[in-house]
C-alpha positions as CSV (number, residue, x, y, z in Angstrom):
1,X,-8.1,-50.5,-16.5
2,X,-8.7,-46.6,-15.5
3,X,-4.9,-45.8,-15.3
4,X,-4.7,-44.6,-18.9
5,X,-7.8,-42.3,-18.6
6,X,-6.8,-41.0,-14.9
7,X,-3.1,-40.3,-16.4
8,X,-4.6,-38.5,-19.4
9,X,-7.1,-36.4,-17.1
10,X,-4.4,-35.4,-14.8
11,X,-2.4,-34.3,-17.6
12,X,-5.2,-32.3,-19.4
13,X,-5.8,-30.6,-15.7
14,X,-2.0,-29.9,-15.3
15,X,-2.4,-27.7,-18.8
16,X,-5.4,-25.9,-17.7
17,X,-4.7,-25.4,-14.0
18,X,-1.0,-25.3,-13.7
19,X,0.7,-26.0,-10.5
20,X,2.4,-22.7,-10.5
21,X,2.3,-20.7,-7.2
22,X,1.2,-17.5,-8.9
23,X,-1.5,-19.1,-10.6
24,X,-2.5,-21.2,-7.2
25,X,-2.2,-18.0,-5.4
26,X,-3.9,-15.6,-8.2
27,X,-6.1,-13.2,-6.0
28,X,-8.7,-10.6,-6.7
29,X,-8.8,-7.0,-5.6
30,X,-10.3,-7.0,-2.0
31,X,-11.2,-4.4,0.4
32,X,-8.6,-5.4,3.0
33,X,-5.9,-4.3,0.6
34,X,-8.0,-1.1,-0.4
35,X,-8.4,-0.3,3.3
36,X,-5.1,-0.9,4.5
37,X,-3.6,1.2,1.4
38,X,-6.1,3.9,1.5
39,X,-5.4,4.5,5.6
40,X,-1.7,4.6,4.9
41,X,-2.3,7.2,2.2
42,X,-4.5,9.4,4.2
43,X,-2.1,9.4,7.2
44,X,0.9,10.3,5.0
45,X,-0.8,12.8,3.2
46,X,-1.7,14.5,6.6
47,X,2.2,14.4,7.3
48,X,2.8,15.8,4.0
49,X,0.4,18.5,4.4
50,X,1.7,19.4,8.0
51,X,5.6,19.3,6.7
52,X,5.8,23.1,5.7
53,X,4.9,24.2,9.4
54,X,8.1,22.6,10.5
55,X,11.5,24.2,11.2
56,X,13.1,22.3,8.2
57,X,10.2,21.9,5.7
58,X,12.2,21.2,2.9
59,X,14.0,18.2,4.5
60,X,10.6,17.1,6.2
61,X,8.7,17.1,2.8
62,X,11.5,15.0,1.0
63,X,11.5,12.7,3.7
64,X,7.8,12.0,3.7
65,X,7.9,11.5,-0.1
66,X,10.8,9.4,-0.2
67,X,9.4,7.0,2.4
68,X,5.8,7.0,0.8
69,X,7.8,6.1,-2.5
70,X,9.9,3.2,-0.9
71,X,6.5,1.9,0.6
72,X,4.8,1.9,-2.5
73,X,7.8,0.3,-4.0
74,X,7.5,-2.4,-1.2
75,X,3.7,-2.9,-1.0
76,X,3.9,-3.5,-4.8
77,X,6.3,-6.1,-4.3
78,X,4.5,-8.2,-1.7
79,X,1.1,-7.8,-3.5
80,X,2.7,-9.2,-6.5
81,X,4.5,-12.1,-4.4
82,X,0.9,-12.7,-2.6
83,X,-0.6,-13.2,-5.9
84,X,-2.5,-10.2,-6.9
85,X,-2.8,-9.5,-10.6
86,X,0.0,-6.9,-11.6
87,X,-2.8,-4.7,-13.5
88,X,-4.6,-4.3,-10.3
89,X,-1.5,-3.9,-8.0
90,X,-0.1,-1.2,-10.8
91,X,-3.7,0.5,-11.0
92,X,-3.9,0.8,-7.0
93,X,-0.4,2.3,-6.7
94,X,-1.3,5.0,-9.3
95,X,-4.3,6.0,-7.2
96,X,-2.3,6.6,-4.2
97,X,-0.8,9.7,-5.1
98,X,0.6,11.5,-2.2
99,X,0.3,14.9,-4.4
100,X,-3.4,14.4,-4.8
101,X,-4.3,13.2,-1.2
102,X,-2.5,15.9,0.6
103,X,-5.3,18.3,2.0
104,X,-5.3,21.9,1.2
105,X,-6.1,24.7,3.4
106,X,-7.2,28.3,2.6
107,X,-5.0,30.3,5.4
108,X,-1.8,29.0,7.4
109,X,-4.2,29.4,10.6
110,X,-6.3,26.4,9.0
111,X,-3.4,24.4,8.4
112,X,-2.1,24.8,12.1
113,X,-5.7,23.8,13.8
114,X,-5.6,21.0,11.4
115,X,-2.1,19.8,12.2
116,X,-2.6,20.4,16.0
117,X,-5.4,17.9,15.7
118,X,-2.8,15.3,14.5
119,X,-0.8,15.7,17.7
120,X,3.1,15.1,17.3
121,X,3.3,13.7,13.9
122,X,6.6,14.8,13.4
123,X,7.6,12.6,16.3
124,X,5.4,9.6,15.3
125,X,7.2,9.6,11.9
126,X,10.5,9.7,13.5
127,X,10.1,6.7,15.2
128,X,8.0,4.9,12.7
129,X,4.6,5.0,14.8
130,X,2.7,5.2,11.3
131,X,0.7,3.0,9.0
132,X,3.4,1.1,6.9
133,X,1.7,-0.4,4.3
134,X,3.7,-3.5,3.5
135,X,3.9,-4.5,7.0
136,X,0.2,-4.0,7.5
137,X,-1.1,-5.9,4.5
138,X,1.1,-8.7,5.8
139,X,-0.7,-8.6,9.1
140,X,-4.1,-8.2,7.6
141,X,-3.8,-10.6,5.1
142,X,-2.9,-13.7,7.6
143,X,-6.5,-13.7,8.6
């Protein structure tokens, strides 16, 4: 009796709301993602600012830039797979510009004081004791 209308209704709903995982998991921009990504950027920008004080500044800067780019690629991949809209993810990553976020200082003494406040950031960088956004996102979004 109700079988034909029910089948028609289910078919119509599948056209409107497909069962694909990307649609079912579509997410909107949220403060958790923004906070995780901003934290990672601020930390890495601080490292980037202090790199010129190190014994091998060119190599240190290259390492920081290279790891940031890799983290942005991995974070992009993670967010897209998690269902965030591509446009949002692309705009977010574009805003997370390491060069623009790196603080500048009027004197070398000011830079040295700032870097001293960070502690042994180079050691933290060498042992991966800093915010790695794709892993932090995984933890934060499980909640």
